Each structure stands twice: as structure tokens, then as C-alpha cells.
Legacy VTK file of the C-alpha trace (Angstrom):
# vtk DataFile Version 3.0
C-alpha trace
ASCII
DATASET POLYDATA
POINTS 112 float
-0.785 -35.030 104.583
1.335 -36.305 101.744
1.345 -40.066 101.074
3.663 -42.320 99.059
2.485 -45.391 97.120
-0.755 -45.701 99.056
-3.215 -48.334 97.879
-6.136 -46.882 95.909
-9.408 -48.186 97.431
-11.224 -50.715 95.243
-8.260 -51.115 92.880
-6.755 -54.495 93.799
-7.206 -57.512 91.517
-5.977 -61.039 92.304
-5.532 -63.449 89.389
-4.175 -66.958 88.887
-2.396 -67.748 85.647
-1.750 -71.257 84.298
1.114 -70.526 81.909
4.617 -69.292 82.778
5.473 -66.231 80.722
1.876 -64.973 80.463
1.774 -61.349 79.348
-0.309 -58.702 81.096
-1.600 -55.271 80.289
-3.248 -53.052 82.848
-5.060 -49.792 82.317
-6.098 -47.389 85.038
-7.848 -44.121 85.714
-7.068 -42.061 88.802
-9.696 -39.597 89.985
-7.548 -36.780 91.411
-9.222 -34.073 93.505
-7.408 -30.984 94.795
-8.098 -29.588 98.243
-5.920 -26.545 97.502
-3.813 -25.455 94.540
-0.455 -27.158 94.030
2.342 -27.343 91.502
3.539 -30.634 93.036
2.415 -33.570 90.934
0.522 -36.525 92.277
1.277 -39.813 90.548
-0.365 -43.198 90.187
0.966 -46.475 88.901
0.380 -50.194 88.900
2.083 -52.478 91.394
2.335 -56.159 90.418
3.327 -58.636 93.128
4.871 -55.755 95.073
6.901 -54.359 92.145
6.029 -50.881 90.849
5.469 -50.452 87.107
7.682 -47.831 85.485
4.768 -46.123 83.694
2.782 -43.648 85.783
-0.009 -41.075 85.484
0.942 -37.608 86.843
-1.391 -34.718 87.692
-0.978 -31.225 89.124
-3.180 -28.122 88.997
-3.132 -24.693 90.567
-6.838 -24.201 91.334
-8.291 -25.718 94.521
-11.533 -26.750 92.807
-9.802 -28.751 90.056
-10.629 -32.440 89.677
-9.476 -34.685 86.859
-9.465 -38.316 85.721
-5.997 -39.218 84.444
-5.395 -42.540 82.681
-2.356 -44.607 81.786
-1.315 -48.217 81.154
1.573 -50.618 81.693
2.605 -54.007 80.305
4.697 -56.881 81.562
5.159 -60.628 81.908
4.278 -63.041 84.705
7.336 -65.295 84.868
5.727 -67.945 87.057
2.475 -69.896 87.201
0.228 -69.137 90.174
-1.436 -66.348 92.095
-0.572 -62.706 91.359
-1.761 -59.403 92.789
-2.296 -56.252 90.728
-2.785 -53.004 92.634
-3.159 -49.340 91.810
-1.114 -47.098 94.095
-0.859 -43.316 94.324
1.629 -40.795 95.639
-0.133 -37.573 96.572
1.009 -34.186 97.890
-0.768 -32.870 100.986
-3.117 -30.743 98.847
-4.485 -33.660 96.781
-6.794 -36.590 97.436
-8.364 -39.364 95.400
-12.078 -39.092 94.691
-14.364 -42.087 94.194
-14.054 -42.860 90.472
-10.616 -44.504 90.196
-10.494 -47.841 88.315
-8.113 -50.673 87.350
-8.517 -53.134 84.451
-6.235 -56.133 83.788
-5.877 -58.287 80.648
-3.894 -61.538 80.812
-2.749 -63.370 77.653
-1.650 -66.971 77.997
-0.410 -69.122 75.129
-0.022 -72.837 75.799
LINES 1 113
112 0 1 2 3 4 5 6 7 8 9 10 11 12 13 14 15 16 17 18 19 20 21 22 23 24 25 26 27 28 29 30 31 32 33 34 35 36 37 38 39 40 41 42 43 44 45 46 47 48 49 50 51 52 53 54 55 56 57 58 59 60 61 62 63 64 65 66 67 68 69 70 71 72 73 74 75 76 77 78 79 80 81 82 83 84 85 86 87 88 89 90 91 92 93 94 95 96 97 98 99 100 101 102 103 104 105 106 107 108 109 110 111
């Protein structure tokens, strides 16, 4: 069935920063796989410390055998020093699933 903001397996990264105000960039690829045709878009986005990024990667296709890797990125700032969790989450219609090739990459920039 349809799911909302479900965690993408293998796409959680925990980091610890040492500088308040560190900037981050994350890139991701979602491996969407249709089980039947749909015109309802699936979406994926980053979630940082429980807060969803505003940038997302949508995908929809009308052929049941369609599969596609869709990429996107988001940027932000870590206001505090300490441990932070980056996750990739997906919202999928009932006719879509995630295949095995999804990925998440994080870059942290700290200036002392």
C-alpha cells in the first residue's frame, strides 16, 4: 500500500560536528520501481534531525515495468555542535516500491 515518509533502507547517516553553524549538502538517488502504472508521483527527500528538507525528487510513470534512478540534493546549516542524523525518506503510491540501488551522500563544511 501507499506509504508516507518511510525510511529508505541503508540511507541513514549519523555525524558529529564540532562547529556551530556548520553547513551541509546532501545528495541522493532513489531507485524507484513500479509494480503497476501510475500517474501519482512518488517523492523522496532528506530528513535532518527529524526535519524534512524542502527539496525533493519526484517520479511517476505509466508503464508497470518502468524503473528509474532519480537524484536530487539539499543544503542547510547545523545550528548546534553535536550528533546529527541524516536520513532519506520516500513517499510512495501503492503501485511503486523502492529497489535496491538508492543512496545518500553527505558533505559537512566546518570553519573554525
